[in-house]
A tleap script that builds the chain and sets N, CA, C and O, in Angstrom:
source leaprc.protein.ff14SB
mol = sequence {
  NMET ARG ARG ALA LEU PHE ILE VAL SER LEU
  LEU ALA VAL ALA PRO ALA ALA TRP ALA HIE
  GLU VAL ARG PRO ALA TYR LEU GLU LEU ARG
  GLN SER GLY PRO GLU THR PHE ASP ALA LEU
  TRP LYS VAL PRO GLY GLN GLY ASP LEU ARG
  LEU GLY VAL PHE VAL GLU LEU PRO ALA THR
  CYS THR ASN VAL GLY GLN ALA ARG GLY SER
  ALA ALA ASN GLY ALA TYR THR GLU ARG TRP
  VAL VAL THR CYS PRO ASP GLY LEU SER GLY
  GLU THR ILE HIE ILE ALA GLY LEU SER ALA
  THR MET ILE ASP VAL LEU VAL ARG LEU GLU
  ARG LEU ASP GLY SER THR GLU VAL GLU ARG
  LEU THR PRO SER ALA PRO SER PHE VAL VAL
  ALA GLU ALA ALA SER CALA
}
set mol.1.N position { 59.977 -122.565 -127.728 }
set mol.1.CA position { 58.813 -122.862 -128.249 }
set mol.1.C position { 57.538 -121.665 -127.636 }
set mol.1.O position { 56.675 -121.114 -128.320 }
set mol.2.N position { 57.774 -121.522 -126.207 }
set mol.2.CA position { 57.125 -120.515 -125.662 }
set mol.2.C position { 57.414 -119.050 -126.178 }
set mol.2.O position { 56.514 -118.245 -126.415 }
set mol.3.N position { 58.643 -118.810 -126.314 }
set mol.3.CA position { 59.446 -117.642 -126.645 }
set mol.3.C position { 58.630 -117.197 -128.012 }
set mol.3.O position { 58.149 -116.086 -128.235 }
set mol.4.N position { 58.606 -118.269 -128.801 }
set mol.4.CA position { 58.362 -118.081 -130.193 }
set mol.4.C position { 56.673 -117.526 -130.370 }
set mol.4.O position { 56.217 -116.663 -131.120 }
set mol.5.N position { 55.863 -118.572 -129.162 }
set mol.5.CA position { 54.507 -117.955 -129.137 }
set mol.5.C position { 54.488 -116.683 -128.550 }
set mol.5.O position { 53.805 -115.800 -129.069 }
set mol.6.N position { 55.048 -116.502 -127.688 }
set mol.6.CA position { 54.978 -115.163 -126.960 }
set mol.6.C position { 55.330 -113.843 -128.023 }
set mol.6.O position { 54.611 -112.855 -128.172 }
set mol.7.N position { 56.379 -114.060 -128.576 }
set mol.7.CA position { 56.706 -113.213 -129.782 }
set mol.7.C position { 55.594 -113.039 -130.946 }
set mol.7.O position { 55.306 -111.892 -131.286 }
set mol.8.N position { 54.970 -114.125 -131.557 }
set mol.8.CA position { 53.988 -114.101 -132.142 }
set mol.8.C position { 52.597 -113.280 -131.568 }
set mol.8.O position { 51.945 -112.547 -132.311 }
set mol.9.N position { 52.266 -113.499 -130.230 }
set mol.9.CA position { 51.078 -112.912 -129.953 }
set mol.9.C position { 51.370 -111.124 -129.409 }
set mol.9.O position { 50.488 -110.268 -129.340 }
set mol.10.N position { 52.653 -110.954 -129.124 }
set mol.10.CA position { 52.924 -109.741 -129.133 }
set mol.10.C position { 52.746 -108.948 -130.108 }
set mol.10.O position { 52.091 -107.935 -129.862 }
set mol.11.N position { 53.339 -109.178 -131.713 }
set mol.11.CA position { 53.213 -108.980 -132.792 }
set mol.11.C position { 51.673 -108.473 -133.034 }
set mol.11.O position { 51.257 -107.323 -133.169 }
set mol.12.N position { 50.987 -109.686 -133.044 }
set mol.12.CA position { 49.520 -109.553 -133.185 }
set mol.12.C position { 48.682 -108.371 -132.438 }
set mol.12.O position { 47.725 -107.801 -132.963 }
set mol.13.N position { 49.134 -108.117 -131.261 }
set mol.13.CA position { 48.513 -107.327 -130.367 }
set mol.13.C position { 49.042 -105.876 -130.953 }
set mol.13.O position { 48.192 -105.056 -131.300 }
set mol.14.N position { 50.322 -105.588 -131.053 }
set mol.14.CA position { 50.953 -104.539 -131.277 }
set mol.14.C position { 50.260 -103.662 -132.146 }
set mol.14.O position { 50.009 -102.533 -131.724 }
set mol.15.N position { 49.856 -104.031 -133.451 }
set mol.15.CA position { 49.247 -102.977 -134.387 }
set mol.15.C position { 48.037 -102.203 -133.702 }
set mol.15.O position { 47.854 -100.997 -133.871 }
set mol.16.N position { 47.129 -103.114 -132.815 }
set mol.16.CA position { 46.062 -103.078 -132.062 }
set mol.16.C position { 46.269 -101.697 -131.002 }
set mol.16.O position { 45.486 -100.747 -130.994 }
set mol.17.N position { 47.265 -101.790 -130.287 }
set mol.17.CA position { 47.796 -100.800 -129.492 }
set mol.17.C position { 48.219 -99.687 -130.392 }
set mol.17.O position { 47.743 -98.602 -130.060 }
set mol.18.N position { 48.879 -99.675 -131.294 }
set mol.18.CA position { 49.294 -98.529 -132.303 }
set mol.18.C position { 47.800 -97.493 -132.676 }
set mol.18.O position { 47.710 -96.266 -132.652 }
set mol.19.N position { 46.835 -98.444 -132.981 }
set mol.19.CA position { 46.035 -97.866 -133.657 }
set mol.19.C position { 45.119 -96.809 -132.654 }
set mol.19.O position { 44.253 -96.109 -133.180 }
set mol.20.N position { 45.357 -96.745 -131.252 }
set mol.20.CA position { 45.017 -96.118 -130.195 }
set mol.20.C position { 45.799 -94.817 -129.760 }
set mol.20.O position { 45.796 -94.274 -128.656 }
set mol.21.N position { 46.448 -94.467 -130.876 }
set mol.21.CA position { 47.050 -93.403 -130.603 }
set mol.21.C position { 46.527 -92.184 -129.778 }
set mol.21.O position { 45.509 -91.584 -130.121 }
set mol.22.N position { 47.377 -91.783 -128.501 }
set mol.22.CA position { 46.561 -90.693 -127.702 }
set mol.22.C position { 47.110 -89.268 -127.823 }
set mol.22.O position { 48.163 -88.998 -127.245 }
set mol.23.N position { 46.559 -88.479 -128.433 }
set mol.23.CA position { 47.044 -87.434 -128.185 }
set mol.23.C position { 46.269 -86.314 -127.489 }
set mol.23.O position { 45.045 -86.390 -127.595 }
set mol.24.N position { 46.869 -85.084 -126.659 }
set mol.24.CA position { 46.282 -84.647 -125.848 }
set mol.24.C position { 45.540 -83.338 -126.705 }
set mol.24.O position { 45.843 -83.012 -127.853 }
set mol.25.N position { 44.417 -82.629 -125.784 }
set mol.25.CA position { 43.906 -81.598 -126.348 }
set mol.25.C position { 44.400 -80.355 -125.840 }
set mol.25.O position { 44.876 -80.684 -124.754 }
set mol.26.N position { 44.570 -79.139 -125.973 }
set mol.26.CA position { 44.836 -78.050 -125.564 }
set mol.26.C position { 44.162 -76.840 -125.704 }
set mol.26.O position { 43.819 -76.439 -126.816 }
set mol.27.N position { 43.849 -75.967 -124.260 }
set mol.27.CA position { 42.872 -75.001 -124.152 }
set mol.27.C position { 43.739 -73.791 -123.724 }
set mol.27.O position { 44.057 -73.841 -122.536 }
set mol.28.N position { 44.252 -72.585 -124.491 }
set mol.28.CA position { 44.804 -71.309 -124.279 }
set mol.28.C position { 43.680 -70.095 -123.895 }
set mol.28.O position { 42.718 -69.792 -124.601 }
set mol.29.N position { 43.949 -69.642 -122.940 }
set mol.29.CA position { 42.884 -68.645 -122.574 }
set mol.29.C position { 44.014 -67.400 -122.179 }
set mol.29.O position { 44.798 -67.500 -121.236 }
set mol.30.N position { 43.935 -66.237 -123.075 }
set mol.30.CA position { 45.100 -65.244 -123.159 }
set mol.30.C position { 44.309 -64.154 -122.797 }
set mol.30.O position { 43.373 -63.691 -123.449 }
set mol.31.N position { 44.797 -63.714 -121.565 }
set mol.31.CA position { 43.840 -62.171 -121.206 }
set mol.31.C position { 44.257 -61.091 -122.154 }
set mol.31.O position { 45.401 -60.692 -122.371 }
set mol.32.N position { 43.103 -60.679 -122.691 }
set mol.32.CA position { 43.504 -59.435 -123.872 }
set mol.32.C position { 42.981 -58.187 -123.355 }
set mol.32.O position { 42.980 -57.195 -124.084 }
set mol.33.N position { 42.463 -58.128 -121.977 }
set mol.33.CA position { 41.711 -56.943 -121.480 }
set mol.33.C position { 41.362 -57.285 -119.913 }
set mol.33.O position { 41.517 -58.411 -119.442 }
set mol.34.N position { 40.953 -56.351 -119.297 }
set mol.34.CA position { 40.515 -56.703 -117.798 }
set mol.34.C position { 39.492 -57.616 -117.803 }
set mol.34.O position { 39.481 -58.342 -116.809 }
set mol.35.N position { 38.329 -57.873 -118.896 }
set mol.35.CA position { 37.565 -58.836 -118.646 }
set mol.35.C position { 37.447 -59.539 -119.893 }
set mol.35.O position { 36.335 -59.899 -120.280 }
set mol.36.N position { 38.438 -59.759 -120.531 }
set mol.36.CA position { 38.398 -60.250 -122.091 }
set mol.36.C position { 39.665 -61.269 -122.130 }
set mol.36.O position { 40.765 -60.965 -121.669 }
set mol.37.N position { 39.388 -62.430 -122.695 }
set mol.37.CA position { 40.012 -63.680 -123.163 }
set mol.37.C position { 40.216 -63.878 -124.121 }
set mol.37.O position { 39.080 -64.010 -124.576 }
set mol.38.N position { 41.055 -64.067 -125.128 }
set mol.38.CA position { 41.405 -64.966 -126.426 }
set mol.38.C position { 41.729 -66.420 -126.166 }
set mol.38.O position { 42.740 -66.903 -125.656 }
set mol.39.N position { 40.568 -67.048 -126.663 }
set mol.39.CA position { 40.336 -68.671 -126.500 }
set mol.39.C position { 40.937 -69.465 -127.800 }
set mol.39.O position { 40.552 -69.202 -128.939 }
set mol.40.N position { 41.784 -70.325 -127.552 }
set mol.40.CA position { 42.224 -71.388 -128.582 }
set mol.40.C position { 42.201 -72.649 -128.024 }
set mol.40.O position { 42.777 -72.979 -126.987 }
set mol.41.N position { 41.402 -73.469 -128.863 }
set mol.41.CA position { 41.118 -74.732 -128.210 }
set mol.41.C position { 41.468 -75.888 -129.354 }
set mol.41.O position { 40.668 -76.087 -130.269 }
set mol.42.N position { 42.488 -76.506 -129.270 }
set mol.42.CA position { 42.789 -77.694 -130.003 }
set mol.42.C position { 42.589 -79.101 -129.707 }
set mol.42.O position { 43.092 -79.644 -128.723 }
set mol.43.N position { 41.733 -79.789 -130.699 }
set mol.43.CA position { 41.339 -81.147 -130.321 }
set mol.43.C position { 41.557 -82.066 -131.562 }
set mol.43.O position { 41.408 -81.866 -132.767 }
set mol.44.N position { 42.046 -83.362 -130.692 }
set mol.44.CA position { 42.595 -84.580 -131.528 }
set mol.44.C position { 41.153 -84.560 -132.898 }
set mol.44.O position { 39.975 -84.250 -132.722 }
set mol.45.N position { 41.747 -84.949 -134.015 }
set mol.45.CA position { 40.497 -85.141 -135.019 }
set mol.45.C position { 41.179 -85.946 -136.125 }
set mol.45.O position { 42.324 -86.396 -136.065 }
set mol.46.N position { 40.296 -86.071 -137.176 }
set mol.46.CA position { 40.431 -87.094 -138.297 }
set mol.46.C position { 39.781 -86.595 -139.431 }
set mol.46.O position { 38.568 -86.802 -139.458 }
set mol.47.N position { 40.305 -85.952 -140.437 }
set mol.47.CA position { 39.701 -85.115 -141.346 }
set mol.47.C position { 38.556 -83.837 -140.871 }
set mol.47.O position { 38.843 -82.772 -140.325 }
set mol.48.N position { 37.544 -84.208 -141.171 }
set mol.48.CA position { 36.316 -83.130 -140.702 }
set mol.48.C position { 35.938 -83.559 -139.506 }
set mol.48.O position { 35.358 -82.709 -138.832 }
set mol.49.N position { 36.108 -84.827 -138.922 }
set mol.49.CA position { 35.726 -85.187 -137.274 }
set mol.49.C position { 36.492 -84.795 -136.454 }
set mol.49.O position { 37.683 -84.810 -136.767 }
set mol.50.N position { 36.112 -84.313 -135.138 }
set mol.50.CA position { 36.643 -84.303 -134.106 }
set mol.50.C position { 36.066 -85.043 -132.885 }
set mol.50.O position { 34.952 -85.554 -132.772 }
set mol.51.N position { 37.178 -84.977 -131.907 }
set mol.51.CA position { 36.515 -85.637 -130.459 }
set mol.51.C position { 35.717 -84.899 -129.917 }
set mol.51.O position { 35.876 -83.682 -129.813 }
set mol.52.N position { 34.813 -85.494 -129.524 }
set mol.52.CA position { 33.589 -84.943 -128.610 }
set mol.52.C position { 33.732 -84.248 -127.338 }
set mol.52.O position { 32.823 -84.334 -126.513 }
set mol.53.N position { 34.761 -83.582 -127.099 }
set mol.53.CA position { 35.235 -82.902 -125.726 }
set mol.53.C position { 35.223 -81.468 -126.307 }
set mol.53.O position { 35.776 -81.079 -127.335 }
set mol.54.N position { 34.302 -80.605 -125.224 }
set mol.54.CA position { 34.000 -79.119 -124.975 }
set mol.54.C position { 34.544 -78.298 -123.894 }
set mol.54.O position { 34.862 -78.768 -122.802 }
set mol.55.N position { 34.648 -77.057 -124.215 }
set mol.55.CA position { 35.248 -76.206 -123.208 }
set mol.55.C position { 34.040 -75.634 -122.533 }
set mol.55.O position { 33.172 -75.135 -123.249 }
set mol.56.N position { 33.878 -75.654 -121.139 }
set mol.56.CA position { 32.625 -75.380 -120.406 }
set mol.56.C position { 33.506 -74.032 -119.357 }
set mol.56.O position { 34.329 -74.181 -118.454 }
set mol.57.N position { 32.988 -72.924 -119.871 }
set mol.57.CA position { 33.566 -71.962 -118.970 }
set mol.57.C position { 32.775 -71.415 -117.730 }
set mol.57.O position { 31.749 -72.091 -117.651 }
set mol.58.N position { 32.806 -70.694 -116.957 }
set mol.58.CA position { 31.787 -70.099 -116.094 }
set mol.58.C position { 30.536 -69.471 -116.741 }
set mol.58.O position { 30.440 -68.787 -117.760 }
set mol.59.N position { 29.645 -69.876 -115.903 }
set mol.59.CA position { 28.322 -68.987 -116.519 }
set mol.59.C position { 28.314 -67.761 -116.684 }
set mol.59.O position { 27.579 -67.385 -117.597 }
set mol.60.N position { 29.089 -66.662 -115.907 }
set mol.60.CA position { 29.193 -65.565 -116.166 }
set mol.60.C position { 29.839 -65.193 -117.280 }
set mol.60.O position { 29.735 -63.982 -117.474 }
set mol.61.N position { 30.540 -65.832 -118.181 }
set mol.61.CA position { 31.405 -65.631 -119.230 }
set mol.61.C position { 30.592 -65.676 -120.567 }
set mol.61.O position { 29.841 -66.609 -120.850 }
set mol.62.N position { 30.811 -64.583 -121.364 }
set mol.62.CA position { 29.890 -64.902 -122.639 }
set mol.62.C position { 31.063 -64.758 -124.145 }
set mol.62.O position { 32.161 -64.228 -124.316 }
set mol.63.N position { 30.248 -65.431 -124.889 }
set mol.63.CA position { 31.317 -65.515 -126.043 }
set mol.63.C position { 31.071 -64.069 -126.805 }
set mol.63.O position { 29.939 -63.587 -126.837 }
set mol.64.N position { 32.203 -63.405 -127.419 }
set mol.64.CA position { 31.994 -62.214 -128.337 }
set mol.64.C position { 31.983 -62.628 -129.580 }
set mol.64.O position { 33.102 -63.031 -129.901 }
set mol.65.N position { 31.158 -62.709 -130.476 }
set mol.65.CA position { 30.841 -63.103 -131.778 }
set mol.65.C position { 31.122 -64.498 -132.094 }
set mol.65.O position { 31.109 -65.239 -131.111 }
set mol.66.N position { 31.385 -65.068 -133.273 }
set mol.66.CA position { 31.090 -66.470 -133.681 }
set mol.66.C position { 32.596 -66.907 -133.226 }
set mol.66.O position { 33.618 -66.228 -133.127 }
set mol.67.N position { 32.345 -68.347 -132.979 }
set mol.67.CA position { 33.805 -69.071 -132.908 }
set mol.67.C position { 34.174 -69.303 -134.508 }
set mol.67.O position { 33.377 -69.341 -135.445 }
set mol.68.N position { 35.615 -69.448 -134.545 }
set mol.68.CA position { 36.325 -69.577 -135.653 }
set mol.68.C position { 36.803 -71.074 -135.799 }
set mol.68.O position { 37.869 -71.181 -135.192 }
set mol.69.N position { 36.466 -72.137 -136.307 }
set mol.69.CA position { 37.069 -73.206 -136.550 }
set mol.69.C position { 37.701 -73.844 -137.828 }
set mol.69.O position { 37.317 -73.650 -138.982 }
set mol.70.N position { 38.675 -74.593 -137.450 }
set mol.70.CA position { 39.269 -75.205 -138.996 }
set mol.70.C position { 39.647 -76.700 -138.554 }
set mol.70.O position { 39.733 -77.128 -137.403 }
set mol.71.N position { 39.823 -77.297 -139.599 }
set mol.71.CA position { 40.603 -78.856 -139.157 }
set mol.71.C position { 41.899 -79.179 -140.042 }
set mol.71.O position { 41.745 -79.020 -141.253 }
set mol.72.N position { 42.870 -79.513 -139.699 }
set mol.72.CA position { 43.966 -79.522 -140.451 }
set mol.72.C position { 44.896 -80.356 -139.624 }
set mol.72.O position { 44.856 -80.358 -138.393 }
set mol.73.N position { 45.762 -81.091 -140.363 }
set mol.73.CA position { 46.751 -82.181 -139.568 }
set mol.73.C position { 46.213 -82.838 -138.311 }
set mol.73.O position { 46.811 -82.762 -137.238 }
set mol.74.N position { 45.238 -83.388 -138.448 }
set mol.74.CA position { 44.837 -84.277 -137.549 }
set mol.74.C position { 44.408 -83.565 -136.239 }
set mol.74.O position { 44.601 -84.092 -135.143 }
set mol.75.N position { 43.776 -82.261 -136.397 }
set mol.75.CA position { 43.437 -81.691 -135.550 }
set mol.75.C position { 42.487 -80.681 -135.732 }
set mol.75.O position { 42.545 -80.052 -136.789 }
set mol.76.N position { 41.310 -80.296 -134.613 }
set mol.76.CA position { 40.283 -79.410 -135.046 }
set mol.76.C position { 40.855 -78.018 -134.204 }
set mol.76.O position { 41.070 -78.084 -132.994 }
set mol.77.N position { 41.017 -77.092 -134.779 }
set mol.77.CA position { 41.488 -76.205 -133.615 }
set mol.77.C position { 40.111 -74.908 -134.005 }
set mol.77.O position { 39.616 -74.749 -135.121 }
set mol.78.N position { 39.778 -74.200 -132.857 }
set mol.78.CA position { 38.673 -73.562 -132.674 }
set mol.78.C position { 39.515 -72.025 -131.842 }
set mol.78.O position { 40.408 -72.150 -131.003 }
set mol.79.N position { 38.947 -70.615 -132.342 }
set mol.79.CA position { 39.375 -69.735 -131.666 }
set mol.79.C position { 38.138 -68.630 -131.412 }
set mol.79.O position { 37.324 -68.470 -132.323 }
set mol.80.N position { 38.011 -67.907 -130.227 }
set mol.80.CA position { 36.949 -67.313 -129.965 }
set mol.80.C position { 37.329 -66.085 -129.015 }
set mol.80.O position { 38.501 -66.073 -128.639 }
set mol.81.N position { 36.585 -65.158 -128.620 }
set mol.81.CA position { 36.644 -64.338 -127.820 }
set mol.81.C position { 35.754 -64.454 -126.863 }
set mol.81.O position { 34.581 -64.654 -127.180 }
set mol.82.N position { 36.091 -64.363 -125.641 }
set mol.82.CA position { 35.156 -64.210 -124.454 }
set mol.82.C position { 35.268 -63.281 -123.085 }
set mol.82.O position { 36.152 -63.331 -122.229 }
set mol.83.N position { 34.364 -62.612 -123.126 }
set mol.83.CA position { 34.169 -61.746 -121.805 }
set mol.83.C position { 33.739 -62.355 -120.321 }
set mol.83.O position { 32.760 -63.101 -120.330 }
set mol.84.N position { 34.248 -62.156 -119.320 }
set mol.84.CA position { 33.967 -62.784 -117.936 }
set mol.84.C position { 34.022 -61.654 -117.339 }
set mol.84.O position { 35.134 -61.265 -116.983 }
set mol.85.N position { 32.784 -60.785 -117.057 }
set mol.85.CA position { 32.909 -59.618 -116.068 }
set mol.85.C position { 33.689 -59.545 -114.800 }
set mol.85.O position { 34.280 -58.511 -114.489 }
set mol.86.N position { 33.709 -60.793 -113.943 }
set mol.86.CA position { 34.331 -61.129 -112.727 }
set mol.86.C position { 35.804 -61.698 -113.047 }
set mol.86.O position { 36.432 -61.966 -112.023 }
set mol.87.N position { 36.525 -61.952 -114.329 }
set mol.87.CA position { 37.411 -62.677 -114.229 }
set mol.87.C position { 37.515 -63.867 -114.443 }
set mol.87.O position { 36.565 -64.349 -115.060 }
set mol.88.N position { 38.413 -64.624 -114.135 }
set mol.88.CA position { 38.374 -66.210 -113.959 }
set mol.88.C position { 38.880 -66.600 -112.871 }
set mol.88.O position { 38.860 -67.814 -112.669 }
set mol.89.N position { 39.469 -65.734 -111.869 }
set mol.89.CA position { 39.976 -66.123 -110.620 }
set mol.89.C position { 38.923 -66.780 -109.711 }
set mol.89.O position { 38.017 -66.085 -109.250 }
set mol.90.N position { 39.014 -68.179 -109.417 }
set mol.90.CA position { 38.303 -68.455 -108.238 }
set mol.90.C position { 37.090 -69.370 -109.215 }
set mol.90.O position { 36.237 -70.092 -108.700 }
set mol.91.N position { 37.223 -69.180 -110.486 }
set mol.91.CA position { 35.938 -69.909 -111.251 }
set mol.91.C position { 36.659 -71.296 -111.860 }
set mol.91.O position { 37.840 -71.487 -112.148 }
set mol.92.N position { 35.330 -72.321 -111.958 }
set mol.92.CA position { 35.656 -73.467 -112.403 }
set mol.92.C position { 35.907 -73.412 -114.049 }
set mol.92.O position { 35.344 -72.510 -114.670 }
set mol.93.N position { 36.868 -74.506 -114.870 }
set mol.93.CA position { 36.576 -74.319 -116.324 }
set mol.93.C position { 36.683 -75.948 -116.079 }
set mol.93.O position { 37.470 -76.537 -115.339 }
set mol.94.N position { 35.745 -76.446 -116.849 }
set mol.94.CA position { 35.578 -77.799 -117.277 }
set mol.94.C position { 35.585 -78.241 -118.590 }
set mol.94.O position { 35.159 -77.470 -119.450 }
set mol.95.N position { 35.992 -79.344 -118.907 }
set mol.95.CA position { 35.959 -80.078 -119.958 }
set mol.95.C position { 35.107 -80.973 -120.368 }
set mol.95.O position { 35.408 -82.126 -120.062 }
set mol.96.N position { 33.960 -80.803 -121.070 }
set mol.96.CA position { 32.468 -81.841 -120.905 }
set mol.96.C position { 32.804 -82.785 -122.156 }
set mol.96.O position { 33.198 -82.446 -123.272 }
set mol.97.N position { 32.579 -83.865 -121.732 }
set mol.97.CA position { 33.177 -85.280 -122.315 }
set mol.97.C position { 34.511 -85.672 -122.315 }
set mol.97.O position { 34.923 -86.443 -123.181 }
set mol.98.N position { 35.147 -85.283 -121.546 }
set mol.98.CA position { 36.572 -85.865 -121.203 }
set mol.98.C position { 36.673 -87.069 -120.746 }
set mol.98.O position { 37.456 -87.931 -121.145 }
set mol.99.N position { 35.608 -87.190 -119.600 }
set mol.99.CA position { 35.714 -88.427 -118.861 }
set mol.99.C position { 35.473 -89.632 -119.497 }
set mol.99.O position { 35.850 -90.700 -119.015 }
set mol.100.N position { 34.680 -89.511 -120.877 }
set mol.100.CA position { 34.781 -90.670 -121.654 }
set mol.100.C position { 35.590 -90.848 -122.867 }
set mol.100.O position { 35.254 -91.417 -123.905 }
set mol.101.N position { 36.978 -90.138 -122.515 }
set mol.101.CA position { 37.954 -90.287 -123.476 }
set mol.101.C position { 39.170 -90.987 -122.762 }
set mol.101.O position { 39.130 -91.446 -121.621 }
set mol.102.N position { 40.182 -90.998 -123.545 }
set mol.102.CA position { 41.608 -91.304 -123.141 }
set mol.102.C position { 42.576 -90.523 -123.186 }
set mol.102.O position { 43.751 -90.889 -123.175 }
set mol.103.N position { 42.147 -89.240 -123.249 }
set mol.103.CA position { 42.912 -88.223 -123.629 }
set mol.103.C position { 43.219 -87.241 -122.593 }
set mol.103.O position { 42.346 -87.336 -121.730 }
set mol.104.N position { 44.022 -86.393 -122.313 }
set mol.104.CA position { 44.456 -85.400 -121.326 }
set mol.104.C position { 44.236 -84.016 -122.166 }
set mol.104.O position { 44.264 -83.963 -123.395 }
set mol.105.N position { 44.022 -82.958 -121.340 }
set mol.105.CA position { 43.685 -81.737 -121.645 }
set mol.105.C position { 45.048 -80.683 -121.085 }
set mol.105.O position { 45.359 -80.635 -119.895 }
set mol.106.N position { 45.597 -80.069 -121.910 }
set mol.106.CA position { 46.663 -78.956 -121.209 }
set mol.106.C position { 46.001 -77.986 -121.342 }
set mol.106.O position { 45.431 -77.804 -122.419 }
set mol.107.N position { 45.866 -77.013 -120.225 }
set mol.107.CA position { 45.067 -76.153 -120.161 }
set mol.107.C position { 46.314 -74.687 -119.642 }
set mol.107.O position { 46.898 -74.648 -118.560 }
set mol.108.N position { 46.416 -73.823 -120.561 }
set mol.108.CA position { 47.277 -72.581 -120.225 }
set mol.108.C position { 46.684 -71.319 -120.176 }
set mol.108.O position { 46.434 -70.757 -121.242 }
set mol.109.N position { 46.406 -70.755 -119.064 }
set mol.109.CA position { 46.098 -69.388 -118.874 }
set mol.109.C position { 46.959 -68.185 -118.495 }
set mol.109.O position { 47.710 -68.140 -117.521 }
set mol.110.N position { 46.744 -67.172 -119.431 }
set mol.110.CA position { 47.858 -66.022 -119.337 }
set mol.110.C position { 47.041 -65.082 -119.294 }
set mol.110.O position { 46.107 -64.780 -120.037 }
set mol.111.N position { 47.667 -64.387 -117.873 }
set mol.111.CA position { 47.091 -62.897 -117.614 }
set mol.111.C position { 47.633 -61.719 -117.918 }
set mol.111.O position { 48.850 -61.822 -118.070 }
set mol.112.N position { 47.204 -60.601 -118.073 }
set mol.112.CA position { 47.618 -59.501 -118.567 }
set mol.112.C position { 48.945 -59.004 -117.600 }
set mol.112.O position { 49.679 -58.101 -118.002 }
set mol.113.N position { 49.118 -59.509 -116.627 }
set mol.113.CA position { 50.515 -59.074 -115.716 }
set mol.113.C position { 51.510 -60.292 -116.415 }
set mol.113.O position { 52.624 -60.266 -115.892 }
set mol.114.N position { 51.390 -61.217 -117.338 }
set mol.114.CA position { 52.236 -61.763 -117.897 }
set mol.114.C position { 52.362 -63.203 -117.037 }
set mol.114.O position { 52.952 -64.160 -117.537 }
set mol.115.N position { 51.818 -63.265 -115.837 }
set mol.115.CA position { 51.846 -64.688 -115.060 }
set mol.115.C position { 51.032 -65.727 -115.835 }
set mol.115.O position { 50.155 -65.495 -116.667 }
set mol.116.N position { 51.398 -66.696 -115.489 }
set mol.116.CA position { 50.633 -67.915 -116.370 }
set mol.116.C position { 50.224 -69.067 -115.364 }
set mol.116.O position { 51.014 -69.264 -114.440 }
set mol.117.N position { 49.179 -69.789 -115.424 }
set mol.117.CA position { 49.097 -71.075 -114.929 }
set mol.117.C position { 48.556 -72.070 -115.758 }
set mol.117.O position { 47.705 -71.914 -116.634 }
set mol.118.N position { 49.198 -73.254 -115.364 }
set mol.118.CA position { 49.096 -74.511 -116.512 }
set mol.118.C position { 48.595 -75.755 -115.444 }
set mol.118.O position { 49.119 -76.126 -114.394 }
set mol.119.N position { 47.463 -76.206 -116.089 }
set mol.119.CA position { 46.818 -77.330 -115.436 }
set mol.119.C position { 46.881 -78.448 -116.606 }
set mol.119.O position { 46.889 -78.178 -117.807 }
set mol.120.N position { 46.927 -79.884 -115.994 }
set mol.120.CA position { 46.520 -80.644 -116.922 }
set mol.120.C position { 45.316 -81.315 -116.255 }
set mol.120.O position { 45.137 -81.500 -115.052 }
set mol.121.N position { 44.450 -81.673 -117.386 }
set mol.121.CA position { 43.191 -82.132 -116.873 }
set mol.121.C position { 43.013 -83.741 -117.265 }
set mol.121.O position { 43.620 -84.045 -118.292 }
set mol.122.N position { 42.533 -84.449 -116.843 }
set mol.122.CA position { 42.598 -86.020 -117.175 }
set mol.122.C position { 40.852 -86.575 -117.167 }
set mol.122.O position { 40.134 -85.860 -116.468 }
set mol.123.N position { 40.320 -87.463 -117.695 }
set mol.123.CA position { 39.313 -88.006 -117.708 }
set mol.123.C position { 38.666 -88.094 -116.307 }
set mol.123.O position { 37.452 -87.958 -116.160 }
set mol.124.N position { 39.551 -88.337 -115.239 }
set mol.124.CA position { 39.342 -88.773 -114.144 }
set mol.124.C position { 39.184 -87.292 -113.197 }
set mol.124.O position { 38.452 -87.116 -112.223 }
set mol.125.N position { 39.837 -86.622 -113.646 }
set mol.125.CA position { 39.890 -85.141 -113.229 }
set mol.125.C position { 39.557 -83.958 -114.165 }
set mol.125.O position { 40.460 -83.150 -114.382 }
set mol.126.N position { 38.258 -83.763 -114.785 }
set mol.126.CA position { 38.149 -82.984 -115.979 }
set mol.126.C position { 37.776 -81.431 -115.940 }
set mol.126.O position { 37.338 -80.782 -116.890 }
set mol.127.N position { 38.014 -81.013 -114.776 }
set mol.127.CA position { 37.842 -79.957 -114.429 }
set mol.127.C position { 39.074 -79.258 -113.204 }
set mol.127.O position { 39.899 -79.966 -112.627 }
set mol.128.N position { 38.952 -77.856 -113.020 }
set mol.128.CA position { 39.852 -77.163 -112.072 }
set mol.128.C position { 39.323 -75.817 -111.848 }
set mol.128.O position { 38.526 -75.286 -112.622 }
set mol.129.N position { 39.774 -75.268 -110.776 }
set mol.129.CA position { 39.391 -73.857 -110.196 }
set mol.129.C position { 40.576 -73.005 -110.388 }
set mol.129.O position { 41.580 -73.226 -109.711 }
set mol.130.N position { 40.551 -72.094 -111.210 }
set mol.130.CA position { 41.305 -70.996 -111.412 }
set mol.130.C position { 42.126 -70.424 -110.400 }
set mol.130.O position { 41.532 -69.500 -109.844 }
set mol.131.N position { 43.139 -70.604 -110.003 }
set mol.131.CA position { 43.761 -69.680 -109.058 }
set mol.131.C position { 43.687 -68.243 -108.983 }
set mol.131.O position { 43.705 -67.642 -110.057 }
set mol.132.N position { 43.606 -67.573 -107.907 }
set mol.132.CA position { 43.856 -66.463 -107.521 }
set mol.132.C position { 45.024 -65.752 -108.217 }
set mol.132.O position { 46.178 -66.180 -108.234 }
set mol.133.N position { 44.510 -64.400 -108.899 }
set mol.133.CA position { 45.952 -63.970 -109.397 }
set mol.133.C position { 46.546 -63.259 -108.325 }
set mol.133.O position { 45.999 -62.747 -107.348 }
set mol.134.N position { 47.906 -63.303 -108.688 }
set mol.134.CA position { 48.776 -62.905 -107.795 }
set mol.134.C position { 48.595 -61.400 -107.457 }
set mol.134.O position { 48.006 -60.732 -108.308 }
set mol.135.N position { 48.941 -60.896 -106.545 }
set mol.135.CA position { 48.783 -59.517 -105.797 }
set mol.135.C position { 50.261 -58.739 -106.016 }
set mol.135.O position { 51.320 -59.362 -105.939 }
set mol.136.N position { 50.207 -57.584 -106.243 }
set mol.136.CA position { 51.766 -56.695 -106.142 }
set mol.136.C position { 51.979 -56.784 -104.887 }
set mol.136.O position { 52.989 -56.281 -104.395 }
savepdb mol mol.pdb
quit
């Protein structure tokens, strides 16, 4: 009897657990010039709605032109170009709103020299300091 009750209660709870699917967000910063980065930001979404998490780059960085965004396949994707006169080494990248979610963010930074840095941000650790670029 207890076993049957356990199975019934498990089946009742299971759909609620599946309804809280957790999909990560993704930020890619690809260095395209000494001070220029191409940014790709992919956030979980549903239809035209997106999760309320936003990239915060260092204050010295400025967007070049307007960001281009689109929603498809359960995600909102945004692309833009940013200039950072001092580069990103030693600077903090923060994801605003991440601490109020259940998702993680995978961050990938690709430098001109081909080296990459990959970080995983979580609700309890929504920012990181970019490592210094390796010297020759």
